[in-house]
FIZALUM-864297 format. One record per residue (C-alpha): residue number from 1; x, y, z; residue in three letters. Coordinates in steps of 0.2 Angstrom, whole numbers, padded with zeros to 4 digits, m for minus. Example, Ala and Ser with C-alpha at 12.3 -4.5 7.8 and 13.67 -1.06 7.14 Angstrom:
2
<roro 1,<0062,m0022,0039>,ALA>
<roro 2,<0068,m0005,0036>,SER>
END
This chain:
191
<roro 1,<0021,m0135,m0177>,MET>
<roro 2,<0019,m0147,m0164>,SER>
<roro 3,<0027,m0164,m0164>,GLN>
<roro 4,<0019,m0179,m0161>,GLY>
<roro 5,<0012,m0197,m0170>,SER>
<roro 6,<m0006,m0187,m0174>,ALA>
<roro 7,<0004,m0174,m0185>,LEU>
<roro 8,<m0007,m0170,m0199>,PRO>
<roro 9,<m0001,m0168,m0218>,THR>
<roro 10,<m0003,m0150,m0222>,VAL>
<roro 11,<m0011,m0148,m0241>,LEU>
<roro 12,<m0006,m0131,m0250>,VAL>
<roro 13,<m0020,m0127,m0261>,VAL>
<roro 14,<m0015,m0111,m0271>,PRO>
<roro 15,<m0024,m0100,m0280>,GLY>
<roro 16,<m0026,m0095,m0298>,LEU>
<roro 17,<m0007,m0092,m0299>,ARG>
<roro 18,<0009,m0100,m0305>,ASP>
<roro 19,<0022,m0106,m0294>,HIS>
<roro 20,<0029,m0087,m0283>,VAL>
<roro 21,<0046,m0093,m0273>,ALA>
<roro 22,<0041,m0078,m0263>,GLU>
<roro 23,<0023,m0083,m0259>,HIS>
<roro 24,<0019,m0086,m0240>,TRP>
<roro 25,<0012,m0102,m0247>,GLN>
<roro 26,<0026,m0109,m0256>,THR>
<roro 27,<0037,m0102,m0239>,LEU>
<roro 28,<0026,m0112,m0228>,LEU>
<roro 29,<0026,m0128,m0237>,ALA>
<roro 30,<0047,m0128,m0235>,ALA>
<roro 31,<0046,m0125,m0218>,ARG>
<roro 32,<0033,m0138,m0213>,LEU>
<roro 33,<0037,m0156,m0209>,PRO>
<roro 34,<0024,m0163,m0218>,ARG>
<roro 35,<0016,m0155,m0232>,VAL>
<roro 36,<0009,m0160,m0250>,ARG>
<roro 37,<0005,m0145,m0262>,VAL>
<roro 38,<m0008,m0146,m0277>,VAL>
<roro 39,<0001,m0140,m0292>,PRO>
<roro 40,<m0002,m0119,m0296>,PRO>
<roro 41,<m0010,m0120,m0311>,MET>
<roro 42,<m0009,m0102,m0317>,GLY>
<roro 43,<m0025,m0092,m0324>,ARG>
<roro 44,<m0024,m0098,m0341>,GLY>
<roro 45,<m0035,m0112,m0339>,ASP>
<roro 46,<m0049,m0110,m0328>,LEU>
<roro 47,<m0057,m0126,m0329>,ASP>
<roro 48,<m0063,m0127,m0309>,CYS>
<roro 49,<m0066,m0146,m0312>,ALA>
<roro 50,<m0048,m0150,m0316>,LYS>
<roro 51,<m0042,m0141,m0300>,ARG>
<roro 52,<m0054,m0150,m0290>,VAL>
<roro 53,<m0048,m0167,m0298>,GLU>
<roro 54,<m0030,m0160,m0293>,ALA>
<roro 55,<m0036,m0157,m0274>,ILE>
<roro 56,<m0045,m0175,m0275>,GLU>
<roro 57,<m0028,m0184,m0282>,ARG>
<roro 58,<m0016,m0175,m0268>,GLU>
<roro 59,<m0028,m0178,m0254>,ALA>
<roro 60,<m0032,m0196,m0256>,GLN>
<roro 61,<m0014,m0201,m0259>,SER>
<roro 62,<m0009,m0194,m0242>,ILE>
<roro 63,<m0011,m0208,m0227>,GLU>
<roro 64,<m0016,m0202,m0213>,GLY>
<roro 65,<m0024,m0183,m0206>,PRO>
<roro 66,<m0024,m0169,m0216>,ILE>
<roro 67,<m0028,m0151,m0215>,VAL>
<roro 68,<m0029,m0140,m0229>,ILE>
<roro 69,<m0020,m0122,m0232>,VAL>
<roro 70,<m0031,m0113,m0245>,ALA>
<roro 71,<m0027,m0095,m0253>,HIS>
<roro 72,<m0038,m0086,m0264>,SER>
<roro 73,<m0045,m0094,m0277>,GLY>
<roro 74,<m0040,m0111,m0270>,GLY>
<roro 75,<m0053,m0108,m0256>,VAL>
<roro 76,<m0066,m0107,m0270>,ILE>
<roro 77,<m0058,m0122,m0276>,MET>
<roro 78,<m0059,m0132,m0257>,VAL>
<roro 79,<m0077,m0126,m0257>,ALA>
<roro 80,<m0081,m0135,m0274>,HIS>
<roro 81,<m0069,m0150,m0268>,TRP>
<roro 82,<m0079,m0151,m0252>,ALA>
<roro 83,<m0095,m0155,m0260>,GLN>
<roro 84,<m0090,m0171,m0268>,ARG>
<roro 85,<m0074,m0180,m0258>,THR>
<roro 86,<m0078,m0192,m0245>,LYS>
<roro 87,<m0059,m0188,m0239>,ARG>
<roro 88,<m0058,m0183,m0221>,PRO>
<roro 89,<m0052,m0168,m0217>,VAL>
<roro 90,<m0047,m0162,m0199>,LEU>
<roro 91,<m0049,m0143,m0203>,GLY>
<roro 92,<m0045,m0130,m0216>,ALA>
<roro 93,<m0038,m0114,m0216>,LEU>
<roro 94,<m0046,m0102,m0229>,LEU>
<roro 95,<m0034,m0086,m0232>,ALA>
<roro 96,<m0043,m0072,m0240>,THR>
<roro 97,<m0055,m0079,m0253>,PRO>
<roro 98,<m0059,m0067,m0268>,PRO>
<roro 99,<m0078,m0063,m0272>,ASP>
<roro 100,<m0081,m0073,m0289>,PHE>
<roro 101,<m0098,m0068,m0288>,GLU>
<roro 102,<m0093,m0050,m0292>,ARG>
<roro 103,<m0084,m0042,m0305>,PRO>
<roro 104,<m0064,m0040,m0301>,MET>
<roro 105,<m0050,m0030,m0304>,PRO>
<roro 106,<m0043,m0028,m0320>,GLU>
<roro 107,<m0031,m0044,m0324>,GLY>
<roro 108,<m0042,m0057,m0315>,TYR>
<roro 109,<m0055,m0064,m0323>,PRO>
<roro 110,<m0071,m0061,m0328>,THR>
<roro 111,<m0088,m0065,m0321>,LEU>
<roro 112,<m0090,m0074,m0339>,ALA>
<roro 113,<m0075,m0084,m0337>,ASP>
<roro 114,<m0078,m0089,m0322>,LEU>
<roro 115,<m0096,m0095,m0325>,LYS>
<roro 116,<m0087,m0105,m0341>,ASP>
<roro 117,<m0073,m0112,m0331>,GLY>
<roro 118,<m0088,m0121,m0320>,GLY>
<roro 119,<m0084,m0108,m0305>,TRP>
<roro 120,<m0100,m0102,m0302>,LEU>
<roro 121,<m0111,m0102,m0291>,PRO>
<roro 122,<m0099,m0101,m0277>,VAL>
<roro 123,<m0105,m0116,m0266>,PRO>
<roro 124,<m0113,m0109,m0250>,ARG>
<roro 125,<m0116,m0125,m0240>,THR>
<roro 126,<m0108,m0129,m0225>,ARG>
<roro 127,<m0091,m0136,m0226>,LEU>
<roro 128,<m0090,m0156,m0219>,PRO>
<roro 129,<m0074,m0149,m0208>,PHE>
<roro 130,<m0070,m0138,m0196>,MET>
<roro 131,<m0063,m0120,m0205>,SER>
<roro 132,<m0057,m0106,m0202>,VAL>
<roro 133,<m0057,m0089,m0213>,VAL>
<roro 134,<m0042,m0077,m0214>,ALA>
<roro 135,<m0050,m0061,m0219>,ALA>
<roro 136,<m0042,m0045,m0224>,SER>
<roro 137,<m0053,m0028,m0221>,ARG>
<roro 138,<m0044,m0020,m0237>,ASN>
<roro 139,<m0044,m0036,m0250>,ASP>
<roro 140,<m0046,m0030,m0266>,PRO>
<roro 141,<m0053,m0045,m0273>,LEU>
<roro 142,<m0067,m0047,m0260>,ALA>
<roro 143,<m0078,m0035,m0249>,ASP>
<roro 144,<m0076,m0038,m0229>,THR>
<roro 145,<m0094,m0041,m0229>,LYS>
<roro 146,<m0096,m0054,m0245>,ARG>
<roro 147,<m0081,m0063,m0234>,VAL>
<roro 148,<m0092,m0062,m0220>,MET>
<roro 149,<m0106,m0071,m0228>,GLN>
<roro 150,<m0097,m0085,m0237>,LEU>
<roro 151,<m0086,m0088,m0218>,ALA>
<roro 152,<m0106,m0088,m0211>,HIS>
<roro 153,<m0112,m0101,m0224>,ASP>
<roro 154,<m0097,m0111,m0224>,TRP>
<roro 155,<m0099,m0113,m0205>,GLY>
<roro 156,<m0081,m0107,m0205>,SER>
<roro 157,<m0074,m0097,m0187>,SER>
<roro 158,<m0066,m0078,m0196>,VAL>
<roro 159,<m0049,m0072,m0191>,VAL>
<roro 160,<m0049,m0054,m0194>,ASP>
<roro 161,<m0031,m0050,m0200>,LEU>
<roro 162,<m0034,m0030,m0203>,GLY>
<roro 163,<m0027,m0022,m0216>,GLU>
<roro 164,<m0017,m0035,m0227>,VAL>
<roro 165,<m0024,m0032,m0244>,GLY>
<roro 166,<m0024,m0051,m0252>,HIS>
<roro 167,<m0012,m0059,m0242>,LEU>
<roro 168,<0001,m0061,m0255>,ASN>
<roro 169,<0018,m0052,m0262>,PRO>
<roro 170,<0010,m0039,m0270>,ALA>
<roro 171,<0002,m0034,m0253>,SER>
<roro 172,<0019,m0035,m0245>,GLY>
<roro 173,<0019,m0054,m0239>,TYR>
<roro 174,<0031,m0068,m0241>,GLY>
<roro 175,<0031,m0075,m0224>,PRO>
<roro 176,<0015,m0076,m0215>,TRP>
<roro 177,<0020,m0085,m0197>,PRO>
<roro 178,<0001,m0083,m0191>,GLU>
<roro 179,<m0003,m0097,m0204>,ALA>
<roro 180,<0006,m0108,m0194>,GLU>
<roro 181,<m0002,m0104,m0179>,ARG>
<roro 182,<m0017,m0107,m0186>,LEU>
<roro 183,<m0014,m0124,m0192>,ILE>
<roro 184,<m0008,m0129,m0175>,ASP>
<roro 185,<m0025,m0122,m0169>,ALA>
<roro 186,<m0035,m0130,m0181>,LEU>
<roro 187,<m0026,m0147,m0177>,THR>
<roro 188,<m0025,m0145,m0157>,THR>
<roro 189,<m0045,m0142,m0159>,ALA>
<roro 190,<m0048,m0158,m0171>,ALA>
<roro 191,<m0038,m0169,m0162>,LEU>
END
């Protein structure tokens, strides 16, 4: 990250997982000079409103500019949060959003679980801040065309990551150095 007086705080928003030491978001948070992390809440409690409140609590506790770094279900949480917050955001890196409107693989929440938890419908309104969707061509949780439509609806630019699965440890990702470059690009473009 570049240094300077306007250095933003990075707000990390994990997806539907517990703490994972080798996840790229965990590793990124350990490297950044100014970072806050929305506590991971796992898959046990799918209450979307609770997760949105957790984002709001962390965002409001940060003084100065923020850049959001969300992954997977965290991207969908940010889309819900963006509809209600008044907190200014410089930009958001939205990595591999899942398609919560289609059935997901075994072991992931069902459509009924997501609906009951308040996740559906997925917000499709333009985000009130600059954003980039980092998309995978072979994400098992979302078809590329559906991700491109989400990005379009949110007013996000898209970075094609190629075939990176779901950009998580199961897909071979621990460190993801590209995240820092994308955060820098968002910060530079916003300032």
